[in-house]
N, C-alpha and C positions, 0 to 999 in steps of 0.2 A: 265870855266874862273877861276878855282881855282886849287890849287895843289892837288895831290891825297890824299884821305882820308886814312891815314896810319892805323888808328884804324880798319877800315873795312878790310884792307888788312891783318892785323895781325890776325884778327878773322878768315879769310879764311884759313890762314896757320895753325892755331890751330885746326880748324874744320877738316882739312885734316888729322891731327894726332890723334885727339880725338873727333870723331863725337858726342859722348854722352854728351859733355859738352856744346854744342850749344843749346840755348833756345831762347825764344821770350820774349821781355819786353818792357817797356816804358821809354823814356828819361825824363829829368827834366821838359820838357814842355808837357809831357803826350803824345808825339808822339810815334808811334810804331817803334821798332828797333830790329835788330838782336843782341843778347847778349850772354854772357858766364855765365855759372853757376860756379863761382869761387870756391865754396866749392867742386864741383865735379872735377874741374881742379886741386886743391890742392891734392885731393885724388889720381888722376891719377899720380901725380908727387911724391907721398910719399910712403915709404915702411912700413907705419903703418897706423892704422885707424885714420883719422883726425876728430877732434871734429867739429860738425856742427849742423844745425837745426835738430829737432827731425824727424826721418824718419818714414814714414807710407806708406802703400800701397794705392795709390790714383792716380786719374787723375787730374792734376791741370794745369791751364793756366791763363794768364793775362785776366781778364774779367769774371772769373767764378762767383765771388760774385755778380757782376752786373747782370749777366744772371739769377742767382737765384732770385735776387730782381725782375727782369722783369717777372719771372714766377708768383710771388706772388702778385705783385702790381695790384690794381683794375684799371679798365678803365671806362670812362664815354661814353660808346658806346652801340649800340643796333643793331638788325637786322631789316631791312626794306624790306617788300615784294615788288617784282617786277613782277606783273602779266603778263606784256607784254613779258617778257623773260621766262615765265613758260609754262608748258604743263600740262593740267588737274590740275590746281592750287588748286582747292577746295578739291579734293579727293586723290591726290597722297600722298604717304608717303616718297617719295624720296626727297632729298634736294640738292640744288646747292647753295653754299654760296660764294659770290664774295667779296674778300677783303683779308687783312692780316691774315694768318692762326694762328698767335699768338693771335690776337684778337678773332678770331672765336673759338679757343679752350677755351678761357676764358668765352666767352658768352654761350658755350654749357655745362659748368661744372655742373650746377645744373639740367638742363633738361635731360641730357644724362649720368649722373653719374652712372657708372657701367652697362651701357646698350649696349655697343658696343662689339660685339663678335670678330671682326677682324679689326685691323688697318693695312693697307698696305700703305707704302709710298715709293716714288722714289725721294728722295731729290737731290739737286745739288751735284755733285760728287767731287767738289773742285779740279778740274784739273788744275787750274791756269787761266782758261778762262771763267768758269761758273760764274753766278751771284748768290750772296747770299743776304739774308735779312740784311740790315743795321739797326738793331733795335736801337732805341734811348733810351739808358739807362740814368737814372738821379739819383741823390743822395737821393731824398726823394719821398715819395708817392705823395705829393702835386705837386711837379715839374713834375712827370711822368704823372699825371692826366692832368695837364695843357698842356703838350706837345702832349699827345696822344688822348685826349678826346674832346677838345673844338674847334678844327679846323678840318673840314672835309678833308682838303687838306693836313693834316700833318700825313699821314699814313706811313707805312714802305716803304723804298725805296730799290730797288735792285741795288747792286753795284758790279762791277767786283772785283774778288779776285785774282789778279796775284800772282805768286809765289814770286815775288820781294817784296811783302807786308811783312813788319816786323811782322805782326800778321796773317800770312797766315793760319796756323792751328787754331790759337786762335779765329779768326773771325768766322770760320766755326763751331767750337765747341760751341761758344757763341750763334750762331744762332740755333743750334740743341737742346741744353740743355734745355731751358725753354719749348720748344714745346713738347719734349718727356716727361718731368715731368708732364705737363698738360694732355698729351695723356694717360698716365698710369691711371689717375683717371677715364677716360671714359670707360676703358675696364671692361667687366664683370669678375667675379671670374674665369671663365673658358675660358677667352679670350686670344688672341694671337696678338703679334706685329710682322709683317714681314717688314724688311727694305732692299731695294735694295741698293747696294753699290759696289764700285770697290776697287782696291788695295790701293788707296790714303789715305783713312781714315778708313779702316775697323778695324785696330787695336784700334784706338781711339774710334770709335763707339762701338765696342764690350765692351771696358772698361767703357764707359759712360753708356751704357744700363745696364751693370752689377751693376753699382752704383745706378741707378734709379729703376730698377726692382728687383735687388737682384741676385747675381751670381747663386744662386740655381735655378733660373727660366730661365737660359739659356737653350735653347733646342738644337740648332745646328746651324752650318753655312752651308747653301746649296750653292753649286757651280752649276751654270747652263751654258750650252754652248750657248753663244749668237751669235757666228760666226761659220760657217761651213768651210769657206775657210781660208787658211793661207796667211797672207799678208807679203809683203817683206819690209814694211816700219818700222818694229820694230827694235829697236837698238840691243837687245839681244835675247828676247823671243817673239814669236808671241802670243799676248793675245787673247784668244778665249773665256774665261769665265768671268763671273761676279759672285757676291755673294749676298745671301739673308740671313741676320741675323734674327734668330727666337728667340723671348723671350715669355714666358708665363706670365700671370698675377699672377698665383699661381702654386705651384708644382702639384696641382690636375688636371690642364688642360691637356687634352689628344687630340691629333690629330687623325683624322679618319684613318682607313685603306684604302688603295687604291685597286681598282679591280685587280685581278690577271692578269698579262700580259701573252701572249702566251709564251714569252721567259722565264718568271719566272716558269710557269707550266712545260715547257720542261726541265728546269734545276733542279727544286726542287722536282718534282713528278716523280715517277717511272711508267713504262708501266704496264698496267693490267697484272696480272699473274693468274695462275690457282687457287691459294689460294685467291686472291683478284681480282675478275673479273669485279667489278662494275665501273671501270674507273681508271684514273691515281691516284696514291696514294703516301703517304709518312708516315713515322713513327713519332709520336709525343711523347716526353718523358712524363711519368706519375709519375715520382718521384719528391718529393719536399724537400726543405731544412728543417731541423728540426727547424731552427730559424725563419721560415716563419710565419708571423702573421696569426693566424687562424689555424696553425698546419697542420697535415695530419693524416694518418692512418698507424700505424706500424704493420706489420704482415709479415709472411714468405710465399713465393709462390714457387711452384715447376714447372720448365719448362718441356716441352715435352721430353727433353733429360734426365730428372731426376735431374737436378741441382737445389739446393735450394738457394734462394736469399732473404735476409731480408733487407728491405728498409722502408722509410717513403713514402707512396703512396698518390697520389692526390684523390683516390677513396676509399670508404669503401670496405670491402671484398666482400660484396654482389654485389656492382657495378662492381668490377673487374671481378667477376665470370660471371656476365651478359655479359660483353664484350668478354670474352673467348668463351662463348656459342654462341655468335653471329658471331664469327670468325673475331673479330675486334682487335685482339692482334697479334703483330708481334714479334716473338721470335728470330729473327736473322737467318742467312743463315743455321746455324747448329742446330737451335732449343734450344740454351742454353744461348742466350744473355739476358741482362736486358730487360724485355718486354717494348714495346711501343704501343700506341694506333694507329690504322690505321685511317688516315684521307684522304678522297677523295677530289680531287680538287674542285668538284662541291659543297662540303659542306663548304668550307672555306669562311669566311667573307671578306677575302682580305689579303693584305700583307702590312707591314709597308713601308712608304716612305723611300727612301734612301737620302743621302745628296749630291748625284751627279745626276743632271738631264740632261741627254744627249738627251732624246727624245722630250723634250719641244721645241716648235718652236723657231727659232732664231729671231734676230732683223729684218732680212729681211722680215719675215712673219708679224711682227708688222707694218712695213712700207707698206706692200702689203694690209693689212686691211684698212689702211688710204686711199690708192689709190682707192680701191674698193668702199669705201664710198663716197669720194669726187671727184674722177676722177683725182686727182693729189696729190703729197706728200706735203700737207700743214703742216704736222708735221712729221719730219723725225727721231725723237728719241723715238717714242712710243714703249712701251714694248709689246711683243707678247701677243695676247689675250689668247692663250692656257696656257701661264705661269701663268697669274692671275687666270684663271679658275681652274688650278690645285691647287693653293693655296686655293681658295674658297672651293674646294672639300675636302681639308684636315682640314680646320679650321672653317668651318661654317656649320650650319644646314639649313634646308629649310626656316626658319622663322627668321633668324638672321639679324642684322644690321652691315653694313660694312662702315668704314670711311677711306677716303684718303684725307689728308690735303695738299698734293702736287699734285693736280689732273692732271696738265698738259693737255693732250688731252682727259682725262677721260677714259683711257683704263679700269680702275677699274669699272666704271659705266657700260661700254659696257660689261665687263665680267660678272657682276652681272645679267644683262638682259639675256645674253646668257646662263648662268648657270641655271637661273630660267626656261628658255625654255627647257633645257636639262633634268632637274629632277623634273619639276613641282613646284619648290619652290616659296616662296614669300619673298625672301631677299630684304632688303631695302638698299639704299646707301646714304651716305652723302659725297659730293664732296666739297672741298674748293680750290679756285684758285684765286690768286692775279690778279687784272685787269691790268697786265703788257702788254705793247705793244710788238708785235712780232718784231724780228730783221728786220731792214729796207729792206734788200735785200732777205728776206726769201720768200718762196712760200705763206705762210700765209699772209704776207704783200701785196704781189702781188695780192692775191685773195681778198684784201680789208677787211680783218678781223681786226677790230679796236684793239682788245685785245685777249690774249690767252684764257681768260674766254669766250669770244664770240665764239671762235673756239671750245672750250671744250663743250659748250652747244649744238652747232650745231652737233657735233659728237653724242651726246646722242640722239638728235632728230632722226638722220639718223639711228643710231643703233637700236633705239626703233622700228622704222618702219620696219626694216629688221627682228627684233625679232618677231614681230607680224605676218609677212608674213611666217616666218619659223614655228611658232607655229600652224598656221592654226586655227582650231576650239578651240584648247586649249588656244589660245591667248586672248580669252575673259576675262580671269581672270588675265592677266598679267598687272602689274602696269608699264606702259611704259611712265609715266609722271615724272615731277620733279618740285619742287617749288623753284623758285629763290629768294634768300634773299641777300640783299646787306648790308655790314657793314657800319654803319654811326654813327655820333655822337648821343647822347641821344636825344629823342624827347622832353624832358623837359628842360625848361630854368632854368638857375641858378638865383633864386630869393632870395637867402639867403643874407641878408645884415644887417649890424648893423645900428642903427638909425642915427649915424653921417655920414653915407655914402650916404644918399639920402635926397632929399628935396621933397617938396610937388609936384612939377612939375614932378619929376622922378617917384613918387610913382605909378601913373596911369599906367606906362609902365611895372610894375611888377605884375599886377593883373593876367594876363594870364600865366599859368604855362607851356603851350605847345608852341613849336616853330612854327613860321609861316611856312606854306607849308606842315605841317605834317598832315596826314589823320587819320581817325578813325582806319583804318586797320594798319597803322604804330603803333598807340598806342596799338592795340590789341597784336601785336607780342612782344612789350616790356613788356606787362603784362604777357604774356605766359612765357617769360624768367624770370621775377621777381618771378613768382609763381613756377618756376621749372617744368613747363609743356613742353612736347615735341612740338616743333614748326612744326612738321609734322602732327599734329592732323587734321582731316577733319574739314573744316570751311564752314558754311552756312551763308548767308546774308538774313535777313527777314525784312519786313516792319511791325512794331508793333506800333499801335497808331500813325501812320504817322511818325515814327522815324526809323532810320536805326539801326538794332540790329544784332550783330554777335552771332551766335550759334556755339560753338566749341564742336566737338565730341558728338553731340546729347544731349548736356545739361551739359557736364562737366564744361562749363563756358558759361555765357551769358554776353554780353557787349554792352553798349550804350554810345557813346561819343558825343551825341548831346548836343548843347548848351542850351537846354531847356528840362529838365527831369520833366515830369508831374507825379502827384500822380497816375493817371490812368495807365500810363506805368509801374510804379513801381509795382502796384498791379498785373497786368497781368503777368509780369515776375516772381514775387514771387510765383504765383500760379503754375508755371512750376516746382518749387522746384529744381532749379539747384544746383550743388555742389558749384559753385562760381558765383558771380555777381560783375561787375565793372562798374562804371559810371565816367563821367568827373566831377570833383569837381565844376568846373565853371558852370556846367549844372544845379545846384541847385540854386534857387533864393536866398536862405539864409542858414545859418547854421541850422536853425530850419527845413527847408525842407529836408536837408540831414539826420538829426537825425530822422525825421518822416519816411523817406524811410527805414532806418535801423530797425525801430520799426515794419514796415509792414512786412519785411522779418522775423523778430523774431516771429511774430504771424503766418504767413502763411507758412514759410519755415525755421524753426529755425536752421536747419543744414547747411544752406547756409552761406558761407564766403563772406562777402560784403566788397568791397573796393571802394575808390574814388581816382582818380589820378588828 
């Protein structure tokens, strides 16, 4: 009902001539719009360097400062246990966290700081139809707390991100930036980040990760073949591959070697010969650079043909002579080449991984695994199990912890279970998934799964059952459970008031610091987070002096949140000499009773850290 928007038309014309000057911005009302970088446009139309803002190498977008604020702002939330949605709740070390992954990453900061060996994520690809998190940024910490922490229904929302959106790239970058900043803190010094991505945002993601992790910690970009067939619906090129960006936490991080494949052995190793009859072999250089840290050994050797060669060698002279005597030196076809050490294929510890993975299963195999587990394709975009297992083999050891905060159907958890069966490991997983509803017409919705999180947990249950069956007798030591925790508002009420804000009648309502409906176990997990303890620690529940007492990790912490803490109970718990003890503040009849409890611990267990909440 209006005349054409000539500004938009003109921008289209300029974009056709100079694509590099088109950017994203906000109008006077703060609404997203397509815009032009006029400094760049002036430069395009000038025959000299045009003065403009200071140039620097960086990735910038509208909303970057707000997303930085979102990463740093505190939240008034906690993790609440959900026993009915868990398996082996009291003993498992695996976690499934339901809720916004930005909140989850914040809540895990102290308990898992530097403890995660591998983070693998498969975030939304920003194709123009995928959904991204619409994080609610605010101008102040107080405003952010008010919006994100005090109303349980005010979590992050998923919104479509169509290409027509004036902040198409900016919204996606703003969603990823704070999450990756927080994720970096959780990685161990030798840890790795693997991120699946397609062509749409790989350039931006690479630059963003370089800013967060440091460009020196970029490892590689892996391309894996996700499709075997060639489709006819591509406009120009049939897309068969996707990418995995790999960053290390520090330059010292090292990926493991992969087992030698038959193809690699056939191409890199020679057939046994009369001189070297013990199997397929190859020559390995034994010279080193003079500038190599640690140096080498300089001396002159004489080949069987009589040729003298002076080099810096990796072995001392006595070690070199020992190799010659054992027949483990190769002098070349004519006996006069620079010598190499003979290595047999059966002696090799493996081969480095390549950055092109053709042998890894395709997406069809990922879908087939879902059908095998559920009998139908309730999740049709699952990554292949073999792909994640290969990553686990490269980046984790048998006792490491793996985090996936875009869990989806929990392929990562399934892969951890399968890899533990394969090599006898005891890897642990932490899955984070928003409680989003499946698409209305999807197979998951038809199968009556209320949320993707419900579907994700069900996959872990079924995968665990299959893993136990596959492991046989070895399955007795397999941790096939998971502890479900749900992100919610803090368990404690806001009772901080100034005197002029309350009257005598309202005062009685501020006596209890715990919200209605919150259990002792709810409080326990908030205490674990506050103390920076892992929320996967084993938990036991005992009756002591007719009171419910939680015993964490055999005595790392004891907790009683009963409304009546007796002196007898305090004395019994103090005699156990736990590392930490916590009680409900309202459980003490008076301040004197609480102080007396602290004195009992000082006498019987002086090393115990005592708290009241």
